[in-house]
C-alpha positions as CSV (number, residue, x, y, z in Angstrom):
1,X,42.1,0.2,-80.6
2,X,42.2,-2.2,-77.7
3,X,45.9,-2.5,-78.3
4,X,46.3,1.3,-77.9
5,X,44.9,1.2,-74.3
6,X,47.3,-1.4,-73.3
7,X,50.2,0.6,-74.6
8,X,49.1,3.7,-72.6
9,X,49.0,1.6,-69.4
10,X,45.4,1.9,-68.1
11,X,43.0,-0.9,-67.8
12,X,39.3,-0.2,-68.1
13,X,38.3,-2.9,-65.5
14,X,40.3,-1.4,-62.6
15,X,38.9,1.2,-60.2
16,X,40.8,3.0,-57.5
17,X,38.6,3.1,-54.3
18,X,41.0,5.0,-52.1
19,X,39.6,8.4,-53.0
20,X,36.0,7.3,-52.6
21,X,36.6,5.8,-49.2
22,X,38.3,9.1,-48.1
23,X,35.3,11.1,-49.3
24,X,32.9,8.7,-47.5
25,X,34.8,9.1,-44.2
26,X,34.9,12.8,-44.6
27,X,31.1,12.9,-45.1
28,X,30.6,10.6,-42.2
29,X,32.7,12.9,-39.9
30,X,30.9,16.0,-41.2
31,X,27.4,14.5,-40.4
32,X,28.5,13.3,-37.0
33,X,29.9,16.7,-36.0
34,X,26.9,18.7,-37.3
35,X,24.0,16.4,-36.0
36,X,21.5,18.0,-33.7
37,X,20.5,15.5,-31.0
38,X,16.9,15.5,-29.9
39,X,16.4,15.4,-26.1
40,X,14.2,12.3,-25.6
41,X,13.1,13.4,-22.1
42,X,11.3,16.5,-23.4
43,X,9.0,14.3,-25.4
44,X,7.9,12.1,-22.6
45,X,4.4,12.7,-21.4
46,X,4.4,12.5,-17.6
47,X,1.8,13.2,-14.9
48,X,2.6,16.6,-13.6
49,X,0.2,17.9,-11.0
50,X,-0.7,21.6,-11.0
51,X,1.0,23.7,-8.3
52,X,-2.2,24.3,-6.3
53,X,-2.9,20.6,-5.8
54,X,-1.7,19.0,-2.5
55,X,1.1,16.6,-3.0
56,X,0.4,12.9,-2.8
57,X,-1.2,10.3,-5.0
58,X,-4.8,10.8,-6.1
59,X,-7.4,8.9,-4.1
60,X,-8.1,5.4,-5.3
61,X,-11.5,3.8,-5.3
62,X,-12.0,0.0,-5.2
63,X,-15.3,-1.4,-6.6
64,X,-15.9,-5.1,-6.3
65,X,-18.5,-6.7,-8.5
66,X,-19.9,-10.2,-7.5
67,X,-23.1,-12.1,-7.7
68,X,-24.5,-10.5,-4.6
69,X,-24.0,-6.9,-6.0
70,X,-21.3,-4.3,-5.4
71,X,-18.9,-3.4,-2.7
72,X,-17.2,0.0,-2.5
73,X,-13.9,-0.3,-0.6
74,X,-15.0,-3.6,0.9
75,X,-18.4,-2.2,2.0
76,X,-21.3,-4.1,0.3
77,X,-24.1,-2.0,-1.2
78,X,-26.6,-1.9,-4.0
79,X,-26.2,-0.1,-7.3
80,X,-28.3,2.9,-6.2
81,X,-26.2,3.4,-3.0
82,X,-23.0,2.9,-5.1
83,X,-24.1,5.6,-7.5
84,X,-24.8,8.1,-4.6
85,X,-21.5,7.4,-2.9
86,X,-19.5,7.5,-6.1
87,X,-21.0,10.8,-7.0
88,X,-19.8,12.3,-3.7
89,X,-16.4,10.6,-4.1
90,X,-16.0,11.8,-7.7
91,X,-16.8,15.4,-6.7
92,X,-13.9,15.2,-4.2
93,X,-11.4,13.1,-6.2
94,X,-12.2,14.8,-9.6
95,X,-10.9,13.3,-12.8
96,X,-7.5,12.3,-11.2
97,X,-9.0,9.7,-9.0
98,X,-8.3,6.1,-10.0
99,X,-10.9,3.4,-9.9
100,X,-10.0,-0.3,-9.5
101,X,-12.9,-2.6,-10.5
102,X,-12.5,-6.2,-9.4
103,X,-14.9,-8.7,-11.0
104,X,-15.4,-12.0,-9.3
105,X,-15.9,-15.1,-11.3
106,X,-19.6,-15.4,-10.3
107,X,-20.5,-11.8,-11.4
108,X,-22.7,-10.9,-14.3
109,X,-21.4,-9.0,-17.3
110,X,-24.2,-6.5,-17.0
111,X,-23.0,-5.5,-13.5
112,X,-19.5,-4.7,-14.9
113,X,-21.1,-2.6,-17.7
114,X,-23.2,-0.7,-15.1
115,X,-20.1,0.1,-13.1
116,X,-18.2,1.2,-16.2
117,X,-21.1,3.4,-17.3
118,X,-21.2,5.0,-13.9
119,X,-17.5,5.8,-14.1
120,X,-18.0,7.2,-17.6
121,X,-21.0,9.3,-16.4
122,X,-18.9,10.7,-13.5
123,X,-16.0,11.4,-16.0
124,X,-13.5,9.2,-14.1
125,X,-11.0,8.1,-16.7
126,X,-8.3,6.3,-14.7
127,X,-9.9,2.8,-14.7
128,X,-8.4,-0.6,-14.1
129,X,-10.5,-3.7,-14.5
130,X,-9.3,-7.0,-13.1
131,X,-10.8,-10.4,-12.5
132,X,-10.4,-12.7,-9.5
133,X,-11.9,-15.9,-8.2
């Protein structure tokens, strides 16, 4: 039987890849031409102010926490005064206002937690906490 295949001229171990390569390139060309590209920029979540808001960046508030107490925009004050002023500022700035809390190295952890709780109570979500010497 093995002798009969040799006489006919085909070998069982040989495979012609030319036809398969042609089909693969045709499939590749088909998929490239029919692909629907997704616009990446439509999926980016960006800050877009509403039309009735005045242009410009939202107001920023700087709270400094150190051993002597708090300072709001470089004006020293106690926590009760800070709470009163922050309530007024939060009503003006709304939820778009950003708060920068700077903790000095000599500040107590409880003071930072009080400042963060105050911001959470006033629903101010744009917070940045940094430490300095």
